N, C-alpha and C positions, 0 to 999 in steps of 0.2 A: 331215427325215432328217439325221442327223449326218454330218459329213464323215468320210471314211476316215482322216483324219489326227487326229481328235479323241482317239483312244486314245493316240497318241503325246504329245499335249499333256497329257492327264491324267497319264501316266507321268512327263512332264517336271516337272509341278508336284509330284508325289510325291517326285521326286528332290531338287528344290529345297527343299521343306519338310523332308525328312529331313536334308538337309545342314545346313540352318539349325539344326535341333534338335540335331544332333551338334556344331555349332559352340558352342552354348550349353552343352552337356555338357562340352566341352573347356575352355570358359572357367571353368566351375565347378571342375573338377578342378585347373586351373592356379592358381586362387586359394583353394584349400582352406585354406591357412595364412596368407592375407592378412588382417591386422587390419582389422576393420570390414566385411569383404566379406559381402554377402547373397546367398544362393543364388538363381539366376535360373531361371525356367521358361519354356518355349516353349509358348504356347497356340495350338493348331491349330484351324482351322475349315474347313468345306466351302466351296468357291467357289460363286458364283451358278449354279444349275442352268440347263441349256438347256431352254427351253420350246418345244415344237413348236406353231406357230400353227395353229389350226383354228377353224372357225365352230362346230362341234359337237364332242363328245367324239371324240378320235381313237382308232382301234382299237389304236394303239400307245401306250406310256407317254408322257405329255406332259411329264413332268419327268425329264430325264436328267442325272445327275450329271456335273460337269465337273472334279472333283478336289478338291485340298486346298491351303490356303495358310496362312501364318503370320499369325495374328491380332495377336499381341503377344508381347513378351518382357518379363516383369515380374519383380521381385524379391520374395522372401518377407521380410516385415518386420512386426513387431508394435509399433505405436506406443505402446500402453499399457506394454509392457515397457521401451521406450526411456525413457518418462517416469519410470517407477519407478526405472530404473537411474540416471538423472541426479539424481533426488531424493536417492538414497542416496549417490551418488558424492561430493556436496559434503561430507557428514558424514565420509566416508572420508578426503578430503583434509584436513579439519580435524584429525581425531584422529591422522593420520599425522604431521602437523607437531608436534602437542603431544607425542607420544611421543618424537620425535627431539630436540626442544629440551630437554625435561626430562631425557632421558638425558645430554645434554651438561652440564646443570647438575649432575647427580649426579657427573659426571666432575670438575667443578671442585672440589667439596668432598671427593670421594674418601673417603667414610665407609662403613663403618668400615675403617680401615687404620692401619698403623704410621706413616704420613706425613701423616695427615689433620689437620685443624684441632684436633680434640678431643685428639689426642695431644700436639700442640704446647702447648695450654693446660695439660694435666696435668703436663707437664714443667716448665712455668713455676711451677705451684703447688708442685711438689716442691722446686724450687730455693729458693723462699721459705721453705719449712719448714726446709731445711738452713741457710739464712741465720739463721733465728731461733735456731738452736743454736750457730752459730759465726760471729757477725757480725764478729768481729775478723780473719777470714781474707780476704785479698785474692782468693784463688782462688775462694772461694765467692761473693763479690760479683761477680767477673767472670762466673761462671756465671749468676747472676741476670740480669745485664746482657745476656748473650748470649741467654738464654731469652726475655727481653723483646723483643729484636730479632727473634727467630724469630716471636713472636706478631705483631709489627708487620708483618713481611714476609708472614705468612700472610694477614692482613687485606688488605694491599696487593694481593697476588697474586689472591686470590679476587675482590676488587672489580674489578680490571683485567680479569680473565678474563670476568666477567659483563658488564662494559661492552662488551668486544670481541664477545661473543655478540650483544648488541643491535646493534652496528654490522654484524655479519655478516648478521643478520636484515634490517637495512635494505637491504642489497644484494640479498638474496633477494626482498624485497617489490618492489624496483625491477624486477628481472628478470621476476617473475611478472606485474606490471602490463603490461610490454612483451609478454609472452606472450599476455595477453588481447587486446591491440591487434592483434597479428599474426593471431590466430585469427579475430577478428571481421572483419578485412579479407578473409581467405580465404573466410569464410562468405558475405560479401556478394558477392564475385566469383563464387562458385559459384551463388549465387542467380540472378545475371544469366544465367549459362550455362544453368542448368536451365530457367528461364522461357522462354528462346529456343528450346530444343530441344523442350520439351513443348508449346509453342504450335502446333506443326505436327503434333501427335498422337503423337510418339515418347515413349519412356520413358527418362529420363536416369538409368538404374539405377546406373552406376558413379559418376557425379557425386553422386548422392544418398548413396551409401555414404560417399564422402569427406566430404560435409557432415555426415552423422550422426556420423562418427568425430570430427570437429572439435568438434561439439556435446558429445560425451562428454568430450573433453579439457577443454573450457571449463567443463563442469559440475563438474569436480574443483577448479577454481581459484576459482570464485565460484558463488553461487546463481543459477540462470537459469530463466526461464519461456519456453517456445517455442511459437509458434503458426504454422500454415501456412495460407495462403490457397488459393483454388481454382486459382491459376496455378502453384502449386508453390513460391512465394516464402515463406520463413520470416522471421518477426520475432522478435527475442530481446530480453528485458528482464531487469533485475536489480533487485530491491527497489524497484520502481516507476519505475526509470529505463530509458528505451529505449536498448538497445545497438545494435540493427540494425533498420532499417525502410526498405524500399525502397533508395534510394541513400544514406541517412543511416547513418553509423557513428560512435558515440560513442567517444572515446578517453580513456584514463586516463594520468595522469602523477603525479609525486610532488612534494611540496613539503617543504622542510626546516623542522622545528620544534625547539625546545629542550626537552629532557627535564628531569625533576625534579632530575637531578644534573649539569646543564649539558651532557649529551651530545647529539649530533645525532640526531634521530629523523625518519625519512621518513614522511610521511602521504600516502596515495593521494587524489587529487582528480580531478574531471572536468576535462579539458583546456579545454573551451569555457567553463566557468563558474567554475572554481576552487573549487567546493563540495566539501567533504570527503565521501568515500565511507564509509559505515558498513556494514561487512560483518558478516553474521550466521553465516557458515560458509565452507566451502571452504578451500583452501590459504592464500589471502591473509588471510582472517579468522583462521585458525589462527595465522599468523605474527604478526599484530598482537596477538592476545591473549597469545600466548606471550612476546612482547617486553614488553608494557605492563601486563599484569594485576598488581595488587598488592592483597592483602587481609591483614588481621592474621593472625598465625601461628595456625594451627589453625582458621581460620574459612572456609576454602575454597581453591580452586585458585589458586595463584600462578603468575605468569609470571616472567621473568628480573627484571623491575623489583621484584617482590615480595621476591625474595631479596636484591637490592641494599638495599632498604629495611630488611629485618630485620638484615642484616649491619651496616649503618650504625648501627642502634639498639644492637646489641650492643657495637660499638666505642665508641659514646658513653658507654654505661654503665661500661665498663671504664676509659676515660680519666678520667671524672669521679670515680669511686670511688678509683682509685689516686692521682690527684693530691691528692684531699682527705686520704686516709690518709697519704700520704708527708709532706704538710705538717704532719700532727699529730705526727710523730716528729722524731728528731734524727739527723743524719748522723754519720759517723765522727769528724768534727772537733768535735762537740758543738753544731753550729749547727742551727737549725730547718730541716726539710726543705723542698725546693721541689717543683716539678712532677716527676712520674715520667715521664709521657708528655707529648708536645707538647699544650699547651692549645689546642684548636680552638674558637674562639669561635663561638657560634651566629650565624647570619646575621641582619642587621638588616632588618626588613621595609622595602620589598617583596621583598627578595632571599629566595629559597627554596632555594638550592643548599646542600645539606649533604653533605659527603663525608668523614664521620668515618673510614670504612674506608680510603678512598684516602689520606688524609693522616695516618693512624695512624703514629706514630713515637715512639721513645724520646727523651726530652728530651736535647738536645745536651750539656748540662752533665754528665748522668749518663753519656752515651756517652764523654765525655772523661775522667771520673773516677768509677769505681764506688763510691768512698768517700762520694759524695754521696747514696747511697741511705740513707734515714732508717730504719735498722733499730731504733734504740734508742727506748724509750718515754720516757726522761728524759735530760736533758743530763748529769746526773751519772753515768748508767750507761754512757756510751760508753767504750771501743768494744765492751765485752763484752755489753751488754744487747741482747736481740733481741725485746723485747715488741712493738714496732711491726711488725717483720717477721712476727711471729705474727699480728698483726691483719690485715696485708695478705694473708697466706696464707688467713686465715679468710674473706676476701671471696668466695672461691670457693663458700662455702655460705650466703652472705647473700642473703636475699630482696631483690630490687631493684625499687623502684617504677617506674623507667624501663622495666623489662622486664615490667611487669604482675605484679609480685611473684613472678617466677621467679628462680631462681639463674642465673648465667651458663650453667652446664652444662645445666640443665633447659631453658632457653630455646633453646640451640643444639640440644639433642637433639630438642626439639619441632619446630624448623625442619627438621631433617634427616628426622625421622619423617614430617612432612607432605609433604616432597619425595618420599619413598619412596612414600607413599600416592598422591600425585598422579601419579607416574610409572607406578605399577602400574595405576591407573585408566585413564590414557591408553592404556597397552598393551592393557588388556582391551577398551576401547571400539574400539580400532583392529583388534584381532583379530576382534571381533564384526562390525564393519562389513565387513572383508575377507570373512568367511564369508557375510554377507548379499549382498554384491556378487557373490561367486562363484555363489551360488544363482541370483540373477537373471540373471547372464550365461549360466549353463547353460540356463536356460529360454529366453533369447533365442536361444541357439545351436540349441536343439531346433527352433526355427522358421526361423531364418535361416542356420544353419550348413550347410556342405556335408557330406553323408554320402556317402563314397566308394562304399559298397556300393550305395546307391540310384543313384548316377551310373553305376555299371557296368551295372546293370540297364537304365537308360535308354539307355545307349550300345549295348548288344546289341539292344534293341528297335528303335531307329532304324536301326541298321546292317542288321538284317534287312529292314526296310521299304525301305531304300535298295537293297539287293541285289535284292529282289523287284521293285521299280519298274524297276530296270535290266533285269531279265529280261523284264518286260512290254513295255518299249520294244523290246527285241530281237525279241520275238515279233511285235509290230506291224510292225517293220521287215521281217521275213520275209514277213508277210502282204502288205505293200505290194509287196515284190519279186515275189511271185507274181502279183499283179494287174497290175503294170506290165510285167514282163518275160516272163511265161509265159502270160497269158491272150490269147486271140485268135490263136493260132498256126495253128490248123486252117484249112485253105483258103488259106493264103498260097502 
C-alpha cells in the first residue's frame, strides 16, 4: 500500500522535471543568437515504479507509478554536417585570401587609368617621336628626360609596392600561425574539461559547443582532420601531422628565409622539429601561395612574386634595348651615345638577386645633361638629325626575345590581362565557396539552431505541466489536511 504522501512526492517530481525543462528552454532562448550554440533538449523518463510485494498476484495493481525525472539534457548536433562544413571552410579561407591579395595587386598597377604604367610608357614613346622631329630643341630633350624619369619611378614604385605586399603577408602569416597555436591550446584545455565532466555521466553541452566553434575557426586557417574517442576527447591532425592528442599540442612558428629578390620571407615550421609546413589550403596556404607563386605570363595563376618577376623582366628588356640603341647613335655634341638607363649588370652565380625594376633609373649623365641623348643617326647630322630617336621610339613595336617575342606593350597588357583573369577567378571561387558554406550552415542550423516558435511551444507545454503539478500538490495537501485535522472528531 502506497503512503499517503506518495502523491505529493509524484507532484514534486513533476514540478522539478518541468522546472528543469523550462530552464533548458530559457537557456535555448537566451542563446538563440550565440555563435556556435546548439539547441538543447530535455529528455524525461518515468522513475522506477513502486512494486507491491506479494507471494501471489495481488488483487491491486502491483506496479504503481512514482512520477518523472530528467534523464538527460543533450544538444542537437549533426557530426556529418560539421565535417562537411570544415572541409569546405578551408577552401573558403584560401580563396578569400587570394581575392584580397590580387585585388591589392590590381591597385598597384591601377590599370586602365590615366595614371597607370601603360599611360606613362605611352607618354615616353610620344616624347621620343617628338624628339625625332626636333632634336635640336633643349625643351624637347628635357621632356624626353622627364618622361624617362617617370618610367623609372613607375617601375620603382610598382616594385616597392609589391615587395611591401609580401612583407605585409609575412606579418599576416605570423599572426595566423599564432592564431592556430592559441586555438589548439584552447581546444586541448576544453578536451580536459569535457572528459572530466562526461566521466561522471553528465553532458558537457556548452563546452562541446565552444570546442566545435574553435574547430570551425581552425578549419578556415588550415586543413584539419578531427576524431573523437569514447571519452569525448578529440584529436586533431593536419596533413599527417598531429596537432592535438591527449596532453600533446603541436605548435607552429616561423623562420626567416631570403626571397628571390633579397626580401625577407617568413616560412611556417613546426616549433619542436623546425620542419617546414607545406599547406594545401586554408588561410595560411592561401597567404603563402598569394605571396610566392610565380609562373610565366599567361601560363597560370600568379602570386605577388610572379608579378615582381614579370615586372623585372620587362624592366630588363627596356634597359638593355635602350642602352644598346642609344649607344648606336650620336648625342647633341656629335659624340657616340652612352647608356640611356643605368646599366644593371646581371648577377654572377651563385648570386640570384635581380632587381631590375627596383634599380631602374635614368643614367646620371643624361639626368645632368639632356643633350647626351643620342638622337642623331650620324655624327655629321647633329644637332638636327633625329634618326636614332626614331629608332628608339620604334622599340615600342619591336618584338623582344627577352619577353618571349612580345612587344613591351603586348607583354605588359598580357600581364595585366592575366592579373584580371586571376582576380576574377579568385572572386568567383570565393563567391561559390561562400554560397556553399551558407548552404551547409543553413542545414546545420536546421538541426542545431534555436527555433523560437518551437521554444515557445515547449515553454507553454512545460508551464502547463508545472501549473498542473502544483495544483495536484495543493489537492493532496487538502486531502492530507482532511485526514490529519478533520478525521476522528466524532466521539471526542
